[in-house]
N, C-alpha and C positions, 0 to 999 in steps of 0.2 A: 883164338881169332874172334870168335863170337863175342867173348867178354869185352873186347875192345871196341865193339861196334857202337856207333852213336845212335840215339833215337831221334828220328826226323819227324817233325809234326807237319802234316799237310792239312790245309783247311778245305773242306768240301763246300758245296753250294749253299748249305744251310748253316755253315759256320761250325760244324762239329769237327773236332780234332781226330784225325786218324793216325795212329802211330805206325811209322815205317822204320824198319831197321836198315841202316846203311853201313857198308864197309868203308874203312878209311881210304881205300884205293880209288882208282879212276872210274868215272861214270860216263855213260853215253846218254844224252838227254835229247828228246824230241820235243819240239814246240810248234804249236799251230794256234790259229785264232778262228773265231766265228763271230759274226755280228758286225762286220765292217760296213756293210751297206744298208741295213734296215733303217726305217724311218723312226723306229721306237725301240726302246730296250737298251741293254748294256752291250758293250764290247767285252768279249770274254776270251781270254787266252789260257790254254791248257799246256801243261808240261808233264811229261812222263820220262823218268830216268831209270836206268838199270846199270848195275855193275858190269864192267866190260867183259867179265867172264860169263855173264848170262847169255845163253843162246836165245837171243831175242826173236829171231825168225822162227825158231821152233815153238817158243812160248806163244807167239802171236800168229801162228800159222793160219792163213785164211783171212786175216784182217784186211779191211779195206778202208779207204777214206770215208769219213762220215757221210759225205754227200752221196756215196754210192750204196748206202745202207738204208733200209726201211727203219722207221722209228722203233719197231720191236727188235730188230737186229741190233740197233745201236744200244738199246737197253741191255741186251744180253752181253754185248761186248763191254759195256760200261761196268757191269757187275763183275765180269771176269777180270778186267784190268784192275779194278779196285781191290779185288780179293787176292791178287798176286803179291805175296809177301816180299818178293825180290824187287818190286817196283817202288820208286819214289813218285809221288803224285802231287801236283799243285795246280791251283786254278786262281785266276785273278780277273775280276770284272770291274769295269769303269762305267760310271753312270752317264746317262744322256746329258746331264748338266755339265759334267766334266768334259765330255766330248764337244759340246757346244762352245765351251769356254776356251779350251786349249787346242782343239782340232784333232783329226784322226791320226795323223802321223805321230804327234807327240803322245797321244793316248796309247798307241800301239807300243811305243818304246817303254812307257811307264808300266804297262801291263806285263810285258815280257820281263822287265827288271823285277817286278814284284813276285812273279812266278819263281824266278831263280832264287830270290832271297828266301822264299818259303821252302824251297828244297834244301836250303842250308848246305849246299855243296860248295867247296872252295873253288875260287875262280880258276886256279891252275890245276885242278884235279878232274876236269871234265871236258868232254868234247860235245859241243852243242850243234844239233842239226835243226834248222829252222825252215819252215815252209814259205814259199813265195818271196814276198818282199820284206819279211821279218828280219830283224837284226837284234842281237844281244848287245848289252853295253860293251864298250871297247875293252874294258878290263878282262872280259872273257875272250882271251886271244885265240883259243882253239874253237872256232865256230865256222859253220858253213851254211849258207842259205841255198836251198835247192828248189828250183822251179818244179812245181807239182810234186814236192817232196812227200806229200801225204799219199801219193800213189806208189812211191818207190821205197820209202823207209817206214818199217813197221812202227817205230816209236813215234814218228810224226803222225801217222794214222791214228795211233792210240791217243795222242794228245788232242787230235781233232775230235775224237769221239768224246773224250772227257769234257772238252769245251762245249761241244754241241749239246750234249745231254744236260749239262749244267745250265746252259742258257735257256734251252727249251723248257726245262722244268720251271725256271723262274718266270718265263713268259706265260706259262699255264697258270701260275699263281696270280700273275697280273691280270689275266683274263677274268678271274673271279672278282678282282677289285675294280676293273674297268670293263664290264661285260659288253659295252656298246661297240667295242672296236674289233672284237674277234681275234684277240691275240693268241688264243689257243690254236687257231687254225693257221695263221700266216706268220706267227712269231715276230711280228713287227715289220716284216718286209713290205715292199710297196705293191701290193696286189690291188686290183680294181675295187675289191670289197673294202680294203683298208682306206683307199683314197676316198671312197664314198662315205665311210664312217667319219673321217676327219672333216669332210665338207659339211656333214650334217651336225656333228657334235663338237667340232673344234678340237683343240689339242688337250691331252691329259698330261700328267706330270712326267710320264716316261717317254714322251715324244722328243725327238731331237729337232729343235726348232730350226737349226741351220740346214737340216736336210729336207725341210718341208716348206721352203719359202715360196714355191710356185703352186702349191696345192690350194690354198685359200686366197 
């Protein structure tokens, strides 16, 4: 059985390839996004999949939606999820330029599709659980969108953590490149400090211009 397994390549936030083993049988996949509303930075979608024989609730016992965790707790869970050999993991981020040009709804669809392609799971061999208003391409016929899914489904919660930590790390790197905006603190969201920084310094390359029309 092991000899017939495929090697799945998942790309992490810095582009390194992480090898994941996948059984040719059916998978359960959780998908969530982060970065839908910020004024700056990418939209990031995370996906975590497991073979249906995996006891996901036991493996991820105690997991919570990324919004309910502290940054340190998210990092601990991120490392635990990434180190689990039975999980398939993928992440896809779309730039502010893409979001400005094509809009958020289209960007979400593209990011979800890219995640699924990176998992390399056949369309008819998986069940997909998505948070909130997310949807997979219609070719994935076995999919379910769950309101507050990150609070009820461990794989969606895991996907939210993968997406959140990936995006947060990127915004910390952007803080070093654009220190006047405080990205390490607010991660691009519309805080008072961020509004003030934009009014003082104007936009930088990672701002979403269509989200900032009333600021300056």
